[in-house]
N, C-alpha and C positions, 0 to 999 in steps of 0.2 A: 556556569559553563563558558559564557563569553569572556568573563574575566580570566579564566584559566587559559583560553586560547590566546588572549592578548599577552599574558605573562610568557607563554611559550614562544610567541612570535618575537617579543622583545629579547628574550634570552637567546633565541636562535640568531638574531641579528648580532648580538654581542659575540657569539661564537664565531660567526663568519668574519666579523671585524678583527678579532684576534688572529684568525687565520691569515688575514692580509698583513697584520703587524709582524708576525713571526716569519712571513715569507718575504720580508723586505730584502731586496737584492744586496743592499749595503749594510745589512744588520751585522753587528760585531758579535763574536762568540760570547763575550761576557754579558752583552745585552740579552742574547737569546737564553743564556743560562739563568739569568735573573727572571726573565719572563716565564721560563719553564717552571721554576720553583713556585712562582706566584700562581700559575695556572693549576699546578698540582694541588696547592693548598685549597683553592676554590673548588677544584674537582672532587676533593675528599669531603666537602661539607655535605651533611645529610640532605639539606634542602636544595642542593644544586639541581637546577632543572635538567631533565633528561632531553636528549636530542629530539626524539620523536614525540615527546609528551606522553609516552606510554610507559607504565610502571611494571609491565610484565614482559617486555621484549628483551631478547638477547641476540646481539648481532656480532658477527666476526669483525675483525679489523679489516676494513676495506680501503684504507688510504694507502694504496700501493704506488710505488714509483719504479716501474719495471726496469728501465735502463740502469737504475742505480743499485740493482740487486735487492736482497731481502730487506724488508723493513726492520727497523730497530726493535719494534715491540709487536710481536706476533701472537701473544697469548690472548686467549679469549677473556673478555671482560664480562662481568655480570650484567653490566648495562653501559650505555654510552651517554655521557652528559653533553651539554652544549660546548664544553671545552675540550672534549676528547680529541676532536680532529686537530685543534690548534696544538695540543700536546704532541700528537703524532707528527704534525708538520714541523716541529722543532728538529726532527731528524733529517728533514729535507735540505738540500743545498742546490746551488746553481753552478757547480763546477763541471758538469757534464759538457764536453766540448761540442757535441752535436747540438745541445740546447743553446749554448753560447752562440754558435754560428747562426742558428735559426733567428734569434732575436737581434743579432748584430746588423744584419743587412738584408735588403730586398733581393740581393743578387745571389744568395746562397742556394746552389743547386748542383746537381750532378746529372748531366744529360746523357752520360754514357752508362749510367747505372740501371740495370734491368733485372735485378734480383727481385723476384716476386715472393720471397719468403714472408712468413707472417710477421717477423720482426724487422723487416727491411726499413732502412733509414730514409729511403726515397721511394716515391711511387714510380709508375711506368713512364711518367713525363719527366722524371728527374727532379721533382719538387720535394722538399723535405717533409718528413712525417715525424710525429712525436707520440711514441707509444707509452703513454703514462695513463694511470687510472684517470678516466675522463674528468670527474669532479676535481681531482687534485690538479690536473693540468690546467683546468679552467680557473682554479684558485690562483695559480701562478699568473694567469692573464689578468685577473682582477687585481692582484698585488702590484703588477707592473703599472696598470692604469692608476691605481690609488697612490703610488709613490712617484707619479709624474713622468711616466714613460709610455705615453699612449702609442707611439709608433712601434716600440718593441712589443707591446701588448697585442697590437694588430698583427704583427708577423707571427707571433706564437699562436694567436687565434686561428689564422689561416692554416698553419700547419696542423692544428688540432682538427679543424673542419675537414681538411684533406684526408686525415687519418680516419675520421668517422665515415667519410664517403667510401674510402677504400675498404673499411671493415664491412660496411653495408653491402658493397658489391661482392665481397668474398663470401659473406653469409648467403647471399642469393645463389652464387655459383655452387656453393656446397649443397644447398638445398636442391638445386636442379640435378646435381650429380647423384644425390642419394634420395631423391624424391620418393621413389617407390618404397624403399626401405623405411623411410621416416613415416610416410603415410600409413604403412602397414602397422607400425608401432603406435600410431595415433598421434604422432608429433606433427602438427600442421601449422605451427607458429614458432617464431623466434622469441623466447621469453627470457627476460633479465631479472635477476633477483633484486637489483638496485635500480630504481628509476632515476632518470636525469631530470625530468620535470617534477618539481616539488621537492627536489633534493635540498638538504640544508645549505649546500654551497651554491645552489642555483646555476649549474654549469651552462645550461642552454640559454638562460637569460643573460648570463655574462657574455657568452659568445655573440648573441644577437645584438646586444647594446654596443659591444666593442666593434663589431663589423659595421654597424650603422653610424654610430657617433664618432668613434676613433677613425673609421674609414674616411669620413668626410674631412675630419681634421687632418688626416695624413695626406690626403690629396691636395690640401691647401697649404700645409706646413712644410717644414724642412726635415731632412733626415737626421734623427738624433743618433747618438752613439753611446751605448751603455757598455762600459768596460767592466766585465765581471771577473776577469782574471788578473789584468794588469801585467801580463807577461809579454815579453818581446815577441814571442811566437804569435800571439793573438794580433799584434799590430801588423806583422808580416802577412798574416792570413787575410786581414781586412784589406791590405794593399792589393793582394792577389784578386780579391773579389771586385775591387774597384776597376781592375783592368778587364773584367769580363763584360760582354755585351749587356746593356741595360735591359732588364726584363722583370716586370712585376710578376708575382706568383699568382696570376689570374689567367684563366684560359681565354681564348677568343670569345668575345661577346659577353664575358662574365663581368660582374660588378660586385662591389661589396654588399650591396643590397640583395643581389641574387644569392650570394653565399649566406647572408643572414636568413633569408627566407627558407633556403634549403636546410639550414641548421635547425630552424624552428620546426620544420616538417619532420625531420629525422627524429627530433625529440618527442614531438607529439605522436608520431607513429610507432615509437618504441613499445614493444609488447613487454609489459612489466607487471610484477606482482603488486597487488594493492597492499600498502604498508599497514601495520597495526596501529591503532591509536587514533583518537579523534583529531588531535592537532595535525598529525602527519597527513591524514587523508584530506582534511580541510585545506591544507597547504597545497596538495597535489591539484585539487580542483581550482584553487585560486590561481596557481601558476599557469594552469592550462588556459583558464579564461583570459589571463593577461596576455599570453602568447597569441591566442586567437584574436584578441582585440588589436594587438599590434599588426598582425597579418591583415586584418580587415582595413587598416589604415593605409596599407601599401597600395599604390596605384599599379595595377597589373599591366604588363606589356607582354609581347610575344615570348620573350625569353623567360619571364616569370611563369607564364602559363605552361611552358615546356617543363619547368621544374616541378610544378604541381602534378603534371601528367607522369613525369618520371617517378616521383615519390608514390603516386597512386599505384603504379605498376609494381613497385617494390613491395608495398603493403599487400597488394593482391597476390602476388606470387609467393610471398612469405607465408600465406595461409593456404590457398589452393588455387589451381590454375583455372581461370575463366577467361572468356573472350570479351564479353560485353562490359561497358563501363558501369551499367546498372548492376551487374553482378558484383562489381567492386564494392558498391555501397551495400549490397545485400550481404556480402562477406563481412563487411564492417559491422553490420547489424548482428550477424551471427556470432561474432567474436566479442561483443561488448560485455557479455556476462558469462564468461567461461567458468568462473569459480562456482556458479550455481549448478553447473552440469556435472562436473566430476573433479576429482583431484588426482594428481599423478605423483610419481616418485620424485624425490627432491633433486636428483641430478648432480652435476659437477660444479661446485661453487668456486673452484679455483679458476675456471674459465667462464666468467659471467656472460660472455658474448657468444658462447658456443650454441649451435642450434639444437637445443634440447628443450623439452617441456619441463620446467623446474618449478612448477607450482608446488609448494610444500604440502605435506599431507595433513592439512588442517582446514577448518572453515574460519576465516577471519571475521572479526566484527566489522562489518562494512557500514560505518556511520554515514558514508557518502553514497550508499546504494540508491537512495531516492534521487539524488542528483544525477547519477549515471543513468538510471532508468528514464528520467525525464529527457536526457539527451538522446537516449535510444528511441524514445517515443517521437521526438521531434524529427529525427532522421527518418523513421518509418513514415511519418506523415508527409515529409518532403518526397519520399520515394513514391508514395501513392499518388500524389499530385503529378509527379513527373511521368508516371506510367499510365496516366489516364488515356483511354482510347486504345491501348495496346493490351490485348487479353493475355498474351504470353508473359509480358512483363508483370502485369498485375498478378498473375498466378504465382510468379516467382516471389514477388514481394509478400503476397498473402502467406505462402508456405513459410517464409522466413519469419514473419511476425508470429504465426501460430507456434512455431518451434522455439523461438528464442525470447519472446517477451513474456514475462511471468506475472506482471502486475495486471490484475483484472481492471483496475481503474484506467490504466494506460491503454489497454486493449479497447476498452469502452470508448475512450477518447478517440482512438483511431477509427473505430467503427462510426462514430458520429462525424468525424472529419470526412471520411469517405462518403457518407450519406449526403453531407452538405455539398461536396464537390459534384456529386452525381445529380443532385436535384436543383442546384442553383443556376443551371444553364438555361439559356433562353429557349432552346429547342427541347425535344423530349428528353427525359432523364436517361443517363448512361446506365443501361441495364446491367452491363458487365460490372461496373463499379458498385452498383446497388447490390449485386450478389456478393461482392467482396465485403461490403458493409454488413450484409446479413450474416455471412459466415463468421465474421469477427464477433458480431453480436451473439451468435449461437455459442461461440467459444466462451464468451463472458458468462453466459447462463450456466454452462457446464462447470466453469471454475467456481462460481459463487453459489452454486446450488447447495453445497454442504458446508459453506462457511458464512460467517456473519459479514454483511456489508450494508452500511447505512444507506447506500444508494440503490439497493437491490430493487425496490419498487419502481424507481425511476427507470432502471435498466429494463425491467420487464415491459413497462409501458412503451418505452422507445422501441424495443424489439418488435412488438406488435405493429407499431407504426411503420417500421422499416419493412416488415413482411407484407404489409398492406400495399406499400409502394411497389414491391416486387411483383405481387399478383396473388390471385386467389389460390394458386397451387402452393405458394409459400406459406400462406395461412393454414391451409389444410395439412401441410407437412409438419409444421410445428405442433399442431393439435394431435396429429397421429403419434408423434414422439414426445409428448408433453412430459412424461415421467423422467426423461433424461435432462430436461431443461428447467422445469418449474416444480414448485411445491404444489400439492393439491389445492391449497388456498389460492395461490397465485393463478393457477390454471383456470379456476372457476370464477373468482372475483375480478380478475383483470383480463385474462386472455379470452376466454369464452364469452364473457360479457361484452367486451369490445368488438369481437368478431360478429356478434349478433346485433350490434347496434345499428340504427338507421344510417348514421354517418358513414360507417364502413361500407354498407350496401350501396349507398350513393357514390362513395369514392371509387368503388370497383366497377360500377355500372353493370351490376349483375342482373340476369334475367331470372324468372321465377324458378326455373330448374336449378340454376346455379345457387340461388339463395337457399333452396331446400337442401341441397347437398351440403352446403357449408353449415347450415343450421343443424343438420343431422350429425355432422362431425362434432359440433359444439355440444350437442346433447349427449352424445356418446362419451365425450371427455368428461362432462359434468357427472354422469352416472359413475364412471370409473373413479373419479375423485371422491364422490360421496361414499363409495364402497371402501376406499382406502382411508379416508379421514372424515367419517360422518359428523363428528363434532363441529368441524369448521366448514364443511362443504355441503351439508345436507340442505340448508336453506337456499344456498345459491343454486344447487341442482334443481330444487323444486321450482325456483323462479325461472330458470332457463328452460325447463321442460313443460311449462304451463300450456303451451299450444299443442302439445302432443300427448294425447290421453295415455297411451301405453307407457311412454317415458315418465310421465307424471306419476302414474301408479307405481312404477318401479322405484322411483325416488322416495315416494311415501312409504313403501314397504321397507326400504333401506333404513328409514328413520325408525320405524317400529321395531325392526330387528336390533338396531343399535341402542334403543331406549333403555333396555334392561341394564346394560353394563357400560356401554360406551359413551353415554351422553349425560351431561349435567342437567339439573333442573332449570338452570338459566337458558340453556340451549333449547330444551324442550318447550319451555314457556314461550320463547321467541317464535319457534316454528308453529306452536299452537295459535298464537295471535295472528300469524300470517295466514293460517288456514281459515280462521274466522273472517279475516279481511277478504279472502278470496271466495267466501261463501260456502265454506264447509264446516258448519258449527259442530256436527257430531265428531268429525275428525279432530277438530280443535279440542273438544271435550275429552276425547280419548287421550290425546297427547298431554292435556292438562292433568289428568289423573295419573299418568305415568310420571310426569314431573313431580307431582305431589309426593310420590313414593320416595323420591330422592331428597326431599326437603326436611330440615329439622330446625325449627325456630325455638330457642330456649326462652325462659321466662323473662329475661332482661333484654331481649333483642327487639325492642319496640320500634327501632328505626331501621330494621333490616331491609335491604333493597328488594327482597323478594316479597315483601308484604303486599305491594300493589298487584303482583302477579297472583297471589293467593286470593285477594279480594276479587280480581277479575275472573279467576277460575270459578269461584263460588257464585258470582253474578251470572256467568255463562250457564252453570248448572241449574241455577234457579230459573233462568229464562227458558231452559229446555223442558222443565217439568219436575214433578214431585219425585219421580223415580230417579232421575239424574242427580237431583239434590240429595236424595237419601243415600245414593251411592258415594257421593263425594264427601259428605260430612264425616263419616268414619275416618277417611284419609286425613281430613283436616284435624280432627281430634288427635290422631296419632302423630302428626307431623308438627303441629303448632302448640307450644306450651306457653306462649305469651298471652297473658290475660286480656290486655287491651285489644289485641288483634282479634281474639275469639269473641269478645263482647261486641266489637264492630261488625263482625260477620253475623252474629246472632241478631243484632238490631236490624240489619239490612234484610235478613230473611223473614223477619216478622212484619215488615212494612207492606209487602205486596204478596199476592198469591203466586205460587210457582207456575210458570208457563204463561203468565199474563204480560210480562215485559216484552216478549218478542213472539210474534206469531209465525215464525219461520216454518214450523211444521203444521200450522193450521189445526192444532189439536184442540179438542173441546175441553174446557176446564170448568171446575166446579164453581170458581169464583169465591171460594172460602179461604180465609187465612189459615195457615198451618198452626196446629195447637202446640203450645210449649210443653204440654203434659204428655205428648205422644212422640214416638220416633218419627223423624230423625232429630227434631229440634230439642227434644228432652235430653238426648245424649249430648248435644252441643251445649245446652244450658248447664248441665251438670259439670261438663268439662271446663266451662268458663268459670263457674263458681269455684271449682277445685283449683284452677290456675290462680285465681285471686288469693285463695287461702295459702297456697304454697309460696306464691310470690311475696306475700306479706311476711311470712316467717323468714324467708330468705333475706328480705330487706332489713328486718329488725335485727338480724344477727350482727351486722357491722354498721348500724346506722349512727350518724353523728348529729349533734344538735342543729347544725345548719340545714339538715335535710328534714327536720321535723314537719315544717309546714307543707313541704312537698308530699310527705307521707300521709298527712291528714287528707290532702286532696285526693290521693290515690284511694284511700279508704272510702271517700265519698263516691268515687266511680264504682267501687266494689259494691257499695250498698245499692246503687241503681240496678246492677245486675242481679243481686240477691232478690230484689223486689219483683223481678220478672217471674219468679217461681211462686206457686200458690201459697207455700209456707215460707216464703223468703224472709218475712219480718222476723219470724222465730229463729231461722237459721242465722241471720245476721246478728241478732241479739246474743245468741249463744257464742258466736264467733268473737264478738267484742268482749264478752265476759271471759273467755279463754285467754284473750290477749292480756287483759288486766291481771289475770292470775299468773300467767307464765312470765310476763315482763314487768312485774310489779317493782322491780329494782329501777326501772327507767321512770322515775317518779314524774319528772317534768313532762315527758311524752305522754304517759298515761293520764296525766291531768288534762292535757290537751284533748285526748281521746274522749274523756268524760264530758268535757265542755261541749264537744261537737256531737257525740253520739249517745250520751247519757250513761 
């Protein structure tokens, strides 16, 4: 991707260079014809780079020279290469008399000329204007500089800037006259299909550098004379100009630097459509940053500050009329991402500067969207800082952020910024700014509630911290409306748990009555979450409701109701262990039996994670008494088919008397071990022997020689279980004989069986 951008950038530079070459004022016709043939050959090559780096764009011919009439090539091209503008520029010339007068002398003016028509050659001050397609006019300026005519380039640059200023003023006047009509139609901005910042010919950058660099050179150097016609009439006209009073084309108090700054601001403030394609968008951002960097290097004085104010007013009124400077920044924030809000009809492309909304009816691929959103976020953060202490301004900024910033990450950053600003002061926190921070945090919660965000857990924890700083009423409020902000899991495991923690109580300095009210809200939240999502919230609800008997019983009943269908054996075993830990063994036993009904351990799952839970459940039943053990063994036999697990349970049940391990119920026990010949252990023994037989046949179906020794060890464990039955020796002998007969084809394995078991 980076390599492609570099290729596009190099090719674009080549295109701009050829533009300068073909616009050489002293270029001979035969030279231009030769260059045109070469450019057309390059342009026709399949691999010729496209101007904007985008392979799906179709643009009209925009290289117009209005005073010279129709352009030579007006047909729509399927695409524009880096040489297209240079090819089109071969039709341009320097023979226009008005253009020649502009670049010939500082003294060219018409102080009696007051025609304010759109195509006027002079402005109201009598200074010359040049109404050519702006990038093309600036390409002429660049060509003059490149071919050794800095003074002429400066004169033409000033005429172009004066034209831009006059167009800007006329646009504003038109907007003022038709404001109600335009606002009614939804047109609140001046939009241009072709942007000057990031343009392949870099018109604004050319004007800026010409005014700053050539301007200084012009003040120090002598006046050059570029003769573009060589006619006697031109010499006579220059003589007439020399007899006029000396006057530079700058107003009182103006300077070349002031014109350069104003030009940069006009370019940066231009409302323009984001171009298609990665390279074109990356170039727009790069050029914007370069202009901003140059403006930051300028040492401001009163005259430059006035220019900044003037352009701010133009930007503001071009959108909507406000009075406060803060509203200007708010308006800028509002307008930063208009493409995300809606699209409008295409408008009149023949008049690119007319005040219409000309956003095309499409959603472009905004590769630079993250860059623009970052700038938008920085602006909003600056506004929050500037509005600190002013509740009205803070409310204005908050509304603008909530309406126009769409990235949850950026809103979260702004919420954090506002929180830091409000709490890092030496005195008490700024409660108004804290509330703004909380409102932004709540918006983040709503946005990310139904979408995946890797920072979601951090966001939830931060919101609870922010609400704690605001006060107990804020915590109560977010718990009352938790379902619009949090998932049930978040609400119980983070929100309610944090609210009921000792640190929160100490931080809020709550009395007993306030503590109980807050705890009651947290318990209510926990029960609501347990009802909505018992699988993930039941245990948290039980924990949060421990100190309230009624709430605890309600949570326990929710678990029982959900156990049949809504909960897994893992969740039920976890809650059962919690109940035993809290001193409720019978409830733990009940939940363990419910969990067992959902479990299914096959013959080869001897490392299943639920094995420890099964052993724990059997141990719990054994400790409670013979009846409880008798009730759980059928469940074990039904759910567990793994022979090694069953033999482990059987062995543990025969080591001690039921009810003797724990005296929780102080029940009187007989002190006798349970018989393996009677229920319930007889059922468990038969199931274990049957599991060994079935597992043996299953393993022999696809056994390989490398597993022979492991299989012999398995048969050894099986014999130990068989021997627990009163006729176990006979059963095991018959079992081995059957194996020898059925699997007599596995001679080596059967030989090993005979050696070990006879």
